[in-house]
Backbone as a chain_set.jsonl record, in Angstrom:
{"seq": "MSLVSLLPFVLIIGAMFLMTRSAKKKQQAAVNMRSEMQPGSGVRTIGGMYALVKEVGEDTVLLEVAPGVHARYAKNAIGSVVGDEEWERIVNDGEDLDAVIPDDASSLTGTETAEDEDARIDLSKDSAPAETGTEKAEDTAAKKADSEAEGK", "coords": {"N": [[80.867, -19.146, 41.752], [79.658, -19.163, 44.997], [78.461, -21.446, 47.492], [77.011, -20.185, 49.474], [75.915, -17.938, 48.25], [74.035, -19.107, 46.604], [72.183, -20.154, 48.318], [69.889, -18.448, 49.154], [68.326, -18.541, 46.795], [67.749, -21.26, 46.555], [66.233, -21.644, 48.871], [63.988, -20.014, 48.302], [62.936, -21.299, 46.027], [62.345, -23.781, 47.18], [60.356, -23.045, 49.079], [58.349, -22.121, 47.353], [57.754, -24.519, 46.053], [56.681, -26.044, 48.18], [54.399, -24.493, 48.818], [52.852, -24.623, 46.448], [52.434, -27.337, 46.35], [50.805, -27.879, 48.619], [48.549, -26.391, 47.915], [47.737, -27.774, 45.635], [47.042, -30.205, 46.797], [44.809, -29.445, 48.338], [43.099, -28.641, 46.289], [42.777, -31.049, 44.9], [41.484, -32.556, 46.87], [39.057, -31.156, 47.011], [38.05, -31.657, 44.435], [37.718, -34.444, 44.586], [35.775, -34.564, 46.626], [33.59, -33.308, 45.349], [33.181, -35.063, 43.242], [32.298, -37.307, 44.542], [29.758, -36.724, 45.371], [26.355, -37.527, 45.957], [22.964, -38.111, 44.901], [20.553, -36.912, 47.172], [22.193, -36.178, 49.234], [23.193, -33.596, 51.502], [24.353, -30.292, 50.834], [26.582, -27.441, 51.019], [26.763, -24.396, 49.437], [29.305, -22.29, 47.88], [28.463, -19.809, 48.406], [27.15, -20.028, 50.775], [24.625, -21.152, 50.961], [22.392, -23.709, 51.892], [21.477, -26.828, 50.537], [19.755, -29.597, 48.961], [20.97, -32.34, 47.167], [19.776, -33.296, 44.041], [20.245, -34.272, 41.41], [23.242, -35.359, 39.824], [25.389, -34.177, 37.472], [27.827, -34.134, 34.776], [29.276, -31.677, 34.809], [27.579, -30.104, 36.261], [25.18, -29.644, 38.96], [22.017, -30.509, 40.158], [20.134, -28.862, 42.442], [17.934, -28.924, 45.259], [16.652, -26.217, 46.559], [14.631, -25.319, 48.145], [11.582, -26.781, 49.342], [10.331, -28.3, 46.544], [11.519, -26.443, 44.861], [13.899, -26.134, 42.45], [17.283, -25.75, 41.376], [19.943, -25.304, 39.086], [23.368, -25.746, 39.485], [26.862, -25.057, 39.027], [29.361, -27.529, 39.473], [31.624, -26.562, 40.699], [30.64, -24.64, 42.375], [29.918, -25.814, 44.706], [30.652, -25.858, 47.996], [31.025, -27.593, 50.198], [30.237, -30.956, 51.172], [27.688, -31.796, 53.3], [27.389, -33.527, 56.325], [24.959, -35.935, 57.609], [24.176, -35.485, 60.329], [25.033, -32.844, 60.76], [23.488, -31.61, 58.804], [20.845, -31.94, 59.759], [21.086, -30.474, 62.123], [21.699, -27.836, 61.246], [19.965, -27.137, 59.04], [17.335, -28.069, 59.696], [17.305, -27.411, 62.312], [16.974, -29.187, 64.308], [14.297, -29.35, 64.954], [10.718, -29.677, 64.473], [9.577, -28.603, 61.394], [7.002, -27.618, 60.825], [6.125, -26.596, 63.208], [7.703, -24.382, 63.521], [7.331, -22.511, 61.456], [5.437, -19.641, 61.14], [1.903, -18.807, 60.808], [1.216, -16.252, 59.98], [2.686, -12.933, 59.836], [2.06, -11.539, 62.141], [2.145, -13.232, 64.278], [4.763, -13.384, 64.969], [5.71, -11.425, 66.742], [4.009, -11.497, 68.983], [2.989, -9.671, 70.767], [0.731, -8.224, 70.3], [-1.913, -5.982, 70.897], [-5.224, -4.698, 71.713], [-5.09, -1.946, 71.421], [-3.008, -1.64, 69.585], [-4.239, -2.701, 67.375], [-6.23, -0.788, 66.833], [-4.659, 1.357, 66.15], [-3.681, 0.868, 63.674], [-3.31, 1.648, 60.221], [-5.642, 1.783, 57.675], [-5.15, 0.65, 54.553], [-6.595, -0.164, 52.427], [-8.426, -0.148, 49.298], [-11.079, 0.346, 49.634], [-11.316, 2.077, 51.779], [-10.627, 4.593, 50.919], [-12.0, 7.749, 49.837], [-14.584, 7.515, 47.513], [-14.437, 8.599, 44.212], [-16.021, 9.489, 41.431], [-16.004, 9.52, 37.811], [-17.824, 11.407, 36.868], [-18.059, 13.204, 38.978], [-15.514, 14.335, 38.968], [-15.543, 15.595, 36.495], [-17.585, 17.472, 36.929], [-16.405, 19.044, 38.935], [-14.26, 20.12, 37.504], [-15.609, 21.569, 35.528], [-16.919, 23.447, 37.146], [-14.759, 24.855, 38.251], [-13.724, 25.966, 35.922], [-15.809, 27.613, 35.142], [-15.828, 29.409, 37.286], [-13.333, 30.658, 36.965], [-13.729, 31.915, 34.493], [-15.753, 33.686, 35.154], [-14.441, 35.36, 36.916], [-12.654, 36.526, 35.211], [-14.174, 38.206, 33.541]], "CA": [[79.802, -18.852, 42.692], [79.791, -19.937, 46.224], [77.252, -22.091, 47.997], [76.304, -19.195, 50.296], [75.149, -17.054, 47.358], [72.934, -19.892, 46.033], [71.25, -20.537, 49.389], [68.59, -17.757, 49.086], [67.568, -19.045, 45.653], [67.293, -22.605, 46.899], [65.157, -21.487, 49.855], [62.809, -19.465, 47.609], [62.384, -22.365, 45.185], [61.768, -24.773, 48.099], [59.119, -22.496, 49.635], [57.357, -22.122, 46.274], [57.362, -25.91, 45.843], [55.806, -26.451, 49.285], [53.114, -23.785, 48.717], [52.065, -25.168, 45.339], [52.066, -28.712, 46.686], [49.656, -27.861, 49.529], [47.403, -25.906, 47.15], [47.298, -28.874, 44.771], [46.377, -31.18, 47.654], [43.479, -28.906, 48.654], [42.309, -28.668, 45.065], [42.452, -32.446, 44.629], [40.49, -32.96, 47.858], [37.783, -30.557, 46.596], [37.588, -32.401, 43.256], [37.244, -35.739, 45.083], [34.527, -34.339, 47.357], [32.529, -33.008, 44.382], [32.905, -36.245, 42.422], [31.641, -38.302, 45.391], [28.401, -36.293, 45.721], [25.302, -38.454, 45.56], [21.622, -37.556, 45.112], [20.052, -37.082, 48.534], [23.105, -35.633, 50.239], [23.103, -32.162, 51.732], [25.558, -29.558, 50.475], [26.635, -26.005, 51.259], [27.418, -23.756, 48.3], [30.343, -21.35, 48.279], [27.76, -18.614, 48.87], [26.607, -20.276, 52.11], [23.263, -21.68, 50.905], [22.274, -25.146, 52.097], [20.533, -27.411, 49.594], [19.762, -31.043, 48.842], [21.354, -32.751, 45.812], [18.77, -34.107, 43.355], [20.913, -34.949, 40.299], [24.642, -34.991, 39.638], [25.826, -34.301, 36.092], [29.275, -34.111, 34.588], [29.797, -30.383, 35.265], [26.555, -29.383, 37.014], [24.446, -30.348, 40.003], [20.666, -29.997, 40.366], [19.917, -28.761, 43.886], [16.62, -28.515, 45.751], [16.973, -25.158, 47.511], [13.466, -25.259, 49.016], [10.692, -27.855, 48.898], [9.744, -28.095, 45.226], [12.263, -25.425, 44.109], [15.154, -26.705, 41.992], [18.194, -24.843, 40.669], [21.132, -25.985, 38.577], [24.609, -25.072, 39.868], [28.119, -25.657, 38.601], [29.96, -28.324, 40.554], [32.602, -25.721, 41.4], [29.942, -23.79, 43.34], [29.665, -26.586, 45.922], [31.745, -25.643, 48.946], [31.266, -28.807, 50.97], [29.136, -31.897, 51.369], [27.355, -31.73, 54.72], [26.984, -34.808, 56.906], [23.554, -36.022, 58.021], [23.985, -34.853, 61.628], [25.158, -31.396, 60.583], [22.333, -31.187, 58.001], [19.705, -31.841, 60.675], [21.331, -29.404, 63.087], [21.694, -26.514, 60.627], [18.802, -26.869, 58.194], [16.083, -28.28, 60.421], [17.534, -26.923, 63.669], [16.561, -30.223, 65.247], [12.897, -29.168, 65.318], [9.713, -29.929, 63.447], [9.434, -27.355, 60.638], [5.63, -27.091, 60.896], [5.979, -25.856, 64.449], [8.527, -23.185, 63.473], [6.832, -21.555, 60.472], [4.192, -19.027, 61.592], [0.861, -18.644, 59.798], [1.318, -14.89, 59.464], [3.748, -12.166, 60.481], [1.644, -11.017, 63.444], [2.476, -14.174, 65.336], [6.187, -13.315, 65.27], [5.967, -10.587, 67.907], [3.245, -12.026, 70.104], [2.663, -8.605, 71.708], [-0.338, -7.414, 69.725], [-3.007, -5.668, 71.809], [-6.353, -4.029, 71.066], [-4.639, -0.598, 71.055], [-2.244, -1.769, 68.352], [-5.175, -2.957, 66.289], [-6.898, 0.478, 66.513], [-3.679, 2.304, 65.628], [-3.318, 0.494, 62.312], [-3.852, 2.449, 59.13], [-6.285, 0.955, 56.665], [-4.666, 1.046, 53.243], [-7.373, -0.807, 51.374], [-9.057, 0.774, 48.358], [-12.432, 0.659, 50.116], [-11.284, 3.133, 52.783], [-10.437, 5.889, 50.266], [-13.277, 8.28, 49.357], [-14.822, 7.189, 46.108], [-14.638, 9.764, 43.357], [-16.347, 8.958, 40.112], [-15.621, 10.362, 36.684], [-18.76, 12.541, 36.72], [-17.72, 14.197, 39.995], [-14.325, 15.027, 38.499], [-15.955, 16.474, 35.396], [-18.352, 18.577, 37.506], [-15.446, 19.924, 39.602], [-13.488, 20.81, 36.473], [-16.505, 22.548, 34.9], [-17.174, 24.51, 38.117], [-13.544, 25.665, 38.332], [-13.612, 26.715, 34.691], [-16.836, 28.681, 35.181], [-15.366, 30.412, 38.246], [-12.231, 31.408, 36.382], [-14.296, 32.788, 33.427], [-16.527, 34.744, 35.812], [-13.489, 36.316, 37.475], [-11.973, 37.205, 34.105], [-15.074, 39.166, 32.877]], "C": [[79.926, -19.756, 43.907], [78.42, -20.499, 46.631], [76.404, -21.114, 48.804], [75.454, -18.276, 49.416], [73.976, -17.788, 46.704], [71.859, -20.241, 47.06], [69.925, -19.769, 49.341], [67.719, -18.254, 47.927], [66.985, -20.43, 45.925], [66.135, -22.527, 47.893], [63.868, -20.968, 49.198], [62.149, -20.536, 46.759], [61.735, -23.445, 46.056], [60.448, -24.302, 48.684], [58.016, -22.493, 48.579], [56.854, -23.539, 46.007], [56.386, -26.364, 46.931], [54.437, -25.778, 49.205], [52.255, -24.36, 47.591], [51.629, -26.593, 45.625], [50.842, -28.738, 47.606], [48.397, -27.356, 48.809], [46.853, -26.997, 46.238], [46.58, -29.948, 45.582], [44.965, -30.725, 48.003], [42.563, -28.969, 47.441], [41.887, -30.103, 44.739], [41.4, -32.956, 45.612], [39.117, -32.4, 47.498], [37.206, -31.29, 45.389], [37.04, -33.759, 43.682], [35.91, -35.598, 45.802], [33.375, -34.11, 46.384], [32.185, -34.222, 43.527], [32.186, -37.329, 43.221], [30.24, -37.885, 45.83], [27.375, -37.275, 45.181], [23.954, -37.762, 45.727], [21.126, -37.891, 46.524], [20.977, -36.532, 49.593], [22.932, -34.119, 50.343], [24.422, -31.493, 51.406], [25.429, -28.107, 50.908], [27.372, -25.394, 50.075], [28.482, -22.792, 48.801], [29.735, -20.029, 48.731], [27.113, -18.803, 50.23], [25.191, -20.816, 52.116], [23.297, -23.195, 51.082], [21.2, -25.675, 51.163], [20.718, -28.922, 49.582], [20.064, -31.414, 47.395], [20.258, -33.642, 45.243], [19.393, -34.911, 42.223], [22.356, -34.468, 40.23], [24.99, -35.24, 38.177], [27.335, -34.27, 36.006], [29.89, -32.823, 35.141], [28.821, -29.628, 36.161], [25.887, -30.29, 38.036], [23.075, -29.704, 40.108], [20.392, -30.045, 41.862], [18.487, -28.377, 44.178], [16.883, -27.51, 46.866], [15.844, -24.913, 48.493], [12.543, -26.372, 48.544], [10.02, -27.503, 47.563], [10.455, -27.072, 44.359], [13.632, -25.99, 43.763], [15.965, -25.668, 41.239], [19.427, -25.633, 40.257], [22.362, -25.127, 38.889], [25.795, -25.778, 39.23], [28.689, -26.444, 39.777], [30.965, -27.506, 41.354], [31.956, -24.833, 42.449], [29.632, -24.522, 44.638], [30.881, -26.442, 46.837], [32.068, -26.868, 49.759], [30.017, -29.669, 50.988], [28.917, -31.981, 52.875], [26.898, -33.108, 55.192], [25.545, -34.762, 57.395], [23.291, -35.309, 59.349], [24.048, -33.33, 61.521], [23.978, -30.845, 59.8], [21.114, -30.987, 58.904], [19.873, -30.671, 61.631], [21.175, -28.028, 62.442], [20.396, -26.226, 59.889], [17.505, -26.995, 58.977], [16.16, -27.792, 61.853], [17.032, -27.918, 64.71], [15.115, -30.132, 65.654], [11.995, -29.554, 64.16], [9.443, -28.616, 62.721], [8.036, -26.771, 60.722], [5.409, -26.272, 62.16], [6.724, -24.529, 64.411], [7.933, -22.118, 62.569], [5.514, -20.967, 60.947], [3.195, -18.914, 60.441], [0.903, -17.266, 59.181], [2.359, -14.127, 60.283], [3.34, -11.67, 61.867], [2.008, -11.967, 64.577], [3.961, -14.137, 65.704], [6.464, -12.509, 66.524], [5.249, -11.098, 69.137], [2.835, -10.959, 71.1], [1.522, -7.726, 71.195], [-1.46, -7.219, 70.749], [-4.121, -4.99, 71.033], [-5.96, -2.612, 70.64], [-3.846, -0.623, 69.76], [-3.167, -1.956, 67.16], [-5.884, -1.673, 65.874], [-5.941, 1.458, 65.847], [-3.272, 1.996, 64.187], [-3.987, 1.41, 61.303], [-4.417, 1.508, 58.094], [-5.883, 1.462, 55.289], [-5.454, 0.404, 52.111], [-8.054, 0.242, 50.499], [-10.438, 1.197, 48.836], [-12.428, 1.829, 51.087], [-11.102, 4.517, 52.163], [-11.78, 6.421, 49.79], [-13.411, 8.012, 47.859], [-15.097, 8.46, 45.324], [-14.862, 9.238, 41.947], [-15.932, 9.946, 39.042], [-16.535, 11.566, 36.527], [-18.467, 13.617, 37.75], [-16.496, 14.996, 39.573], [-14.69, 16.022, 37.401], [-16.717, 17.68, 35.922], [-17.414, 19.563, 38.198], [-14.652, 20.727, 38.591], [-14.338, 21.89, 35.815], [-16.761, 23.721, 35.843], [-15.949, 25.418, 38.234], [-13.38, 26.515, 37.084], [-14.592, 27.876, 34.657], [-16.406, 29.773, 36.135], [-14.258, 31.274, 37.665], [-12.71, 32.329, 35.273], [-15.048, 33.948, 34.043], [-15.581, 35.798, 36.392], [-12.812, 37.118, 36.371], [-12.864, 38.254, 33.453], [-15.258, 40.406, 33.637]], "O": [[80.253, -20.939, 43.818], [77.376, -20.055, 46.153], [75.178, -21.226, 48.803], [74.362, -17.88, 49.827], [73.012, -17.145, 46.289], [70.738, -20.587, 46.688], [68.883, -20.409, 49.481], [66.502, -18.371, 48.073], [65.847, -20.716, 45.553], [65.16, -23.269, 47.767], [62.778, -21.443, 49.517], [60.925, -20.667, 46.77], [60.68, -23.969, 45.699], [59.506, -25.088, 48.777], [56.87, -22.827, 48.88], [55.665, -23.741, 45.763], [55.375, -26.999, 46.63], [53.421, -26.412, 49.489], [51.054, -24.56, 47.772], [50.558, -27.012, 45.185], [49.933, -29.54, 47.391], [47.299, -27.846, 49.071], [45.639, -27.128, 46.087], [45.611, -30.538, 45.104], [44.028, -31.523, 47.97], [41.386, -29.311, 47.559], [40.744, -30.333, 44.342], [40.512, -33.714, 45.222], [38.111, -33.091, 47.66], [35.998, -31.519, 45.327], [35.996, -34.182, 43.184], [35.012, -36.418, 45.611], [32.291, -34.663, 46.575], [31.033, -34.396, 43.13], [31.527, -38.187, 42.633], [29.594, -38.612, 46.584], [27.519, -37.789, 44.072], [23.808, -36.91, 46.603], [21.27, -39.019, 46.994], [20.58, -36.427, 50.754], [22.565, -33.457, 49.372], [25.488, -32.051, 51.667], [24.329, -27.604, 51.135], [28.478, -25.82, 49.743], [28.558, -22.507, 49.996], [30.409, -19.219, 49.366], [26.578, -17.848, 50.794], [24.595, -20.933, 53.187], [24.134, -23.878, 50.492], [20.144, -25.062, 51.006], [21.693, -29.454, 50.113], [19.462, -30.849, 46.482], [19.854, -34.621, 45.871], [19.108, -36.1, 42.08], [22.653, -33.314, 40.539], [24.901, -36.369, 37.694], [28.035, -34.365, 37.014], [30.894, -32.863, 35.851], [29.19, -28.618, 36.76], [26.006, -31.514, 37.992], [22.972, -28.478, 40.144], [20.411, -31.111, 42.477], [17.884, -27.599, 43.439], [17.282, -27.88, 47.97], [16.071, -24.355, 49.567], [12.714, -26.865, 47.429], [9.251, -26.546, 47.469], [10.039, -26.846, 43.223], [14.433, -26.289, 44.649], [15.411, -24.812, 40.549], [19.893, -26.512, 40.981], [22.388, -23.933, 38.592], [25.727, -26.97, 38.931], [28.516, -26.062, 40.935], [31.138, -27.73, 42.552], [32.647, -24.321, 43.329], [29.129, -23.91, 45.581], [31.989, -26.853, 46.492], [33.238, -27.169, 49.996], [28.897, -29.18, 50.841], [29.859, -32.213, 53.633], [26.108, -33.77, 54.52], [24.977, -33.685, 57.576], [22.29, -34.604, 59.482], [23.232, -32.618, 62.107], [23.508, -29.743, 60.083], [20.432, -29.967, 58.81], [18.913, -29.956, 61.918], [20.572, -27.138, 63.043], [19.791, -25.174, 60.094], [16.661, -26.101, 58.917], [15.141, -27.768, 62.543], [16.709, -27.549, 65.839], [14.721, -30.78, 66.623], [12.442, -29.732, 63.027], [9.115, -27.616, 63.361], [7.883, -25.549, 60.695], [4.588, -25.354, 62.172], [6.411, -23.631, 65.192], [8.023, -20.931, 62.883], [4.554, -21.712, 61.143], [3.57, -18.921, 59.269], [0.654, -17.115, 57.985], [2.848, -14.622, 61.299], [4.212, -11.404, 62.694], [2.16, -11.537, 65.72], [4.372, -14.796, 66.659], [7.354, -12.86, 67.298], [5.826, -11.127, 70.224], [2.37, -11.297, 72.189], [1.381, -6.584, 71.634], [-1.901, -8.176, 71.386], [-3.985, -4.734, 69.837], [-6.436, -2.122, 69.616], [-3.991, 0.27, 68.925], [-2.912, -1.438, 66.073], [-6.125, -1.47, 64.684], [-6.371, 2.303, 65.062], [-2.583, 2.797, 63.555], [-5.102, 1.884, 61.52], [-3.76, 0.552, 57.681], [-6.237, 2.577, 54.905], [-5.02, 0.429, 50.96], [-8.235, 1.386, 50.918], [-10.916, 2.276, 48.489], [-13.441, 2.517, 51.214], [-11.394, 5.519, 52.815], [-12.631, 5.634, 49.375], [-12.497, 8.246, 47.068], [-15.901, 9.295, 45.737], [-13.98, 8.615, 41.356], [-15.553, 11.078, 39.342], [-16.089, 12.632, 36.103], [-18.602, 14.806, 37.461], [-16.442, 16.206, 39.795], [-14.202, 17.152, 37.386], [-16.528, 18.793, 35.43], [-17.59, 20.775, 38.075], [-14.399, 21.912, 38.811], [-13.859, 22.997, 35.568], [-16.816, 24.868, 35.398], [-16.098, 26.637, 38.308], [-12.944, 27.662, 37.17], [-14.263, 28.973, 34.208], [-16.594, 30.953, 35.839], [-14.249, 32.49, 37.856], [-12.164, 33.421, 35.111], [-14.998, 35.067, 33.532], [-15.885, 36.99, 36.362], [-12.439, 38.271, 36.583], [-12.316, 39.164, 32.832], [-15.985, 41.297, 33.199]]}, "num_chains": 1, "name": "protein.A"}
């Protein structure tokens, strides 16, 4: 066998070695990042959800996904640990949260007028005509009497 015929095999093996080496480096970096997580740090899951780390276990992490709402995730579900500056920019948007959250949905548009208020449909139970059980029974009896009278 000549050296020229072995060259394609050597190149393929070299390329495979380089690809697996870079993948192993990325995997090791992810393992290091997950092992260095500390309670109080912000994280982004692989699904894109931002949360605050409350507890770090051997294989799991307890995350606070909303104030007072905790969920347990596998460590593998953590995509990245977010720095403090990025956490403030993305999660809090650099603003006071009380000023951002509206009291109700009507304040989102800000274009409500008196005409809009009149055009609303009242879906409450009080707006429907009340029909009691005795009225239903009387209607049924009247329909039955009418049908018997027509049949005779």
